[in-house]
N, C-alpha and C positions, 0 to 999 in steps of 0.2 A: 536505463530501460533494459528489459530482458530481451536478449536476442539469441536466436538459435537454441532455445531451450535451456540456456544457462541462467541459474538463479543468481540474482544480484547479491552483492555484499550486504550483510545485515546492517552495517554502519552507514550505508549510502543514504543520504537524505533524499526522501521522496517529496516531502512537502516543506519547501523552504520557508513558507510563511510561519509555520509552527514548529519547524525543525523536527518533523516526524521522520523516523528512519524506516527503512525496509524491514528491519528486525521488529520494530514496534507494530508494524502492519501485519507481519507474519504471526506475531504473538496474538494479536487481536483476532486474526483469522482462525488460529488454532483454538481460541477461546469461544468461537462460535460466530464471529462477525464475518459472514461469508459473502456479503454483498458490499458494493461501494458505499451505499448509504449506511450500512452497519459499521463499516470501517470508519466512515466520517464521524458517526456518533461515538464510537469507542475511542478514537484517537484524535479527532479534530481535523485530520488530514483531509484536504479538499474543501474545507468549510469556509475558507476566506476568499481566495481568488478562483479556485477550481482548476487551475492550470495543471495540477498533478493528477486529476481524475483518470486520464488515459493510462498513466503509469500504474495507478492503483488497480485499474481494471486488468491491465496486463499481468500484474503480480498475482491477482486473484486467479486468473486463468492458469497461470503457471502452477500455483499451489493446488488447484483442482486436478492437475495432471492431465 
């Protein structure tokens, strides 16, 4: 999780169900997937159990600056 404005390691797994990393989510964001639903569609993260959706939202907020 992102704490104190520190960006997480790109290799950190955010979605263990599909083994989606923070880097993959960052790349999807930079490619135009700027909402949790768009990230879910682009990477699959959050589409199975949904437990990682809060972390995805946190990462999106951090990327927005």
